[in-house]
C-alpha positions in Angstrom: 113.6 111.6 111.7 114.2 108.5 109.4 116.5 105.9 110.6 118.7 103.4 107.8 116.7 99.5 107.5 120.5 98.7 108.6 120.2 101.1 111.9 123.2 102.4 111.6 121.7 105.8 110.4 119.3 108.4 111.1 118.2 110.4 108.2 116.4 114.1 109.6 115.1 117.9 108.3 116.4 120.7 110.1 114.2 123.7 110.0 116.0 126.2 108.8 114.7 130.3 108.9 115.4 132.6 106.1 117.7 135.4 106.6 117.8 139.3 104.8 119.4 138.1 101.7 116.4 135.2 100.6 112.9 136.2 98.8 110.1 136.3 101.4 109.0 132.7 102.3 108.7 129.9 104.8 111.2 128.5 106.2 113.9 126.1 104.4 114.1 121.9 105.3 117.8 121.0 105.1 119.0 117.1 104.9 121.1 115.6 107.6 122.6 112.6 108.8 123.4 111.3 112.2 125.5 107.6 113.4 122.8 106.0 115.5 126.2 104.6 118.0 127.1 108.4 118.4 129.1 111.0 116.4 128.8 114.4 114.6 125.8 115.1 112.6 126.7 115.5 108.7 124.7 118.1 106.8 123.8 116.7 103.1 121.6 119.4 101.7 121.2 123.1 102.5 119.4 125.8 101.9 118.2 127.4 99.6 117.3 123.6 98.5 114.1 122.1 100.9 114.1 119.0 101.1 110.6 116.9 102.1 109.5 112.8 102.8 112.4 111.7 104.2 113.3 108.3 103.3 115.9 105.1 102.3 117.1 102.8 99.5 116.2 99.4 101.0 120.4 98.7 100.8 120.6 101.6 103.3 123.3 103.2 100.8 121.2 106.2 99.5 118.7 109.0 100.7 115.6 109.9 99.1 113.9 112.9 99.3 111.4 114.9 97.5 112.6 118.6 96.3 112.3 121.2 93.1 114.9 121.8 91.8 114.8 124.0 88.7 118.5 124.1 87.6 117.4 120.3 86.9 113.3 119.9 86.5 111.1 122.5 86.4 108.8 119.5 88.4 109.0 118.6 92.1 110.7 114.8 91.7 112.4 112.1 94.4 116.0 112.9 94.6 119.0 110.8 95.8 122.2 111.0 97.8 124.8 108.3 98.0 125.4 108.0 102.3 129.1 108.4 101.0 128.5 111.8 99.8 128.7 113.9 97.0 125.7 115.4 94.6 122.3 114.6 94.4 120.9 113.3 91.7 117.0 113.2 90.1 115.6 109.4 91.0 112.3 110.1 89.5 111.4 111.1 86.3 108.1 112.3 86.4 105.4 114.7 83.9 104.1 116.3 86.7 105.1 117.5 90.7 105.1 114.4 92.7 103.0 114.6 96.2 104.1 111.1 97.7 106.1 108.3 96.8 107.2 104.6 97.4 110.0 102.4 96.8 109.5 98.8 96.4 111.2 96.8 98.7 112.8 94.9 96.0 114.7 98.3 94.7 113.3 97.9 91.0 109.8 100.3 91.0 109.3 104.1 92.4 105.5 104.6 93.0 104.1 107.5 93.4 101.3 110.2 93.3 101.0 113.0 91.0 97.9 115.0 89.9 96.2 114.5 86.3 96.8 117.2 84.0 94.1 119.7 83.8 92.1 119.3 81.0 92.6 121.9 77.9 89.6 124.0 77.8 90.4 124.9 81.6 93.5 125.1 81.0 92.5 128.0 78.2 90.4 129.7 80.6 92.8 129.8 83.5 95.1 131.9 81.0 92.0 134.1 80.2 91.7 135.0 83.8 89.0 132.6 84.7 90.1 131.8 88.5 87.0 131.4 90.2 86.7 127.7 92.5 83.2 126.7 92.1 82.3 124.2 95.6 81.9 120.8 94.7 83.7 120.8 91.7 87.4 120.0 90.9 89.2 119.2 87.4 92.0 117.3 89.0 93.0 114.3 91.0 95.9 112.4 92.5 96.3 109.2 90.6 99.5 106.3 91.3 102.0 106.1 88.7 104.9 103.1 88.1 107.9 103.9 87.1 110.7 101.3 86.5 113.9 102.3 87.3 115.5 100.0 84.9 113.6 101.3 82.0 112.0 104.8 83.3 108.7 103.7 81.8 105.9 105.3 83.6 102.2 103.2 83.8 99.4 104.5 85.6 98.1 102.0 88.5 95.2 103.4 90.0 91.7 104.7 88.5 90.8 107.9 87.4 87.8 107.9 89.5 89.7 107.7 92.7 91.4 110.5 94.6 94.3 108.7 96.2 96.0 110.3 99.5 98.7 107.5 100.8 100.1 104.7 99.3 102.8 101.6 101.0 103.8 98.5 99.1 103.4 94.7 99.7 106.6 93.1 101.4 107.0 91.0 98.4 106.8 94.0 95.8 103.9 92.6 94.1 101.5 94.7 95.1 100.5 98.3 96.1 98.3 98.8 99.0 96.9 102.5 98.9 93.9 105.0 100.5 91.6 107.1 97.9 88.5 108.6 98.2 85.8 109.3 95.4 86.1 113.2 95.8 89.4 114.9 96.3 87.8 117.1 98.9 89.9 117.0 102.2 86.0 116.0 104.1 86.7 112.8 101.5 90.2 112.3 103.2 88.7 111.3 106.3 85.3 110.4 106.6 84.9 108.7 102.9 88.3 106.6 101.8 88.5 103.1 101.4 91.1 100.7 101.1 92.5 99.3 97.9 94.9 96.9 96.1 96.5 96.6 92.8 
């Protein structure tokens, strides 16, 4: 559950099982909101959409979440929905799937992580059926990108030699703090990370 910055509402995900009419797969996660002072919860996003990484805009007027909506975009993007209700709309314009995101406290910038693009020779090998996983090798890492929400201009923020595991903003919206490792492996995530600021 994520409480609105003004403290009046709580947004949460509700796990919903698939039924016989759905394709095989895991559960869906719907978006619901309930007032903190009492009242009935209200459904904002229903299956077959499935939300993750729920958060609020600083002014508490919108709820943000990650979702992949094939009718709008083929990639997982940040979407927003107004507290007053209505249809969710695309908030980010990333060129690949977004993993983590953080909205700046002033509401002007969206920082998010997405994997770097695979080299063309790797894509060609995969198209030709090469699907082996070789230990201690990797072709992509997660970098931080900054999207200006006024212009939708996207700028890389972190080095291409660091794999980012998490990010957050400083209160003045001038810096992004993040945790990263030199390699994109689970052991490195737990034992070989450092904190950085940009």
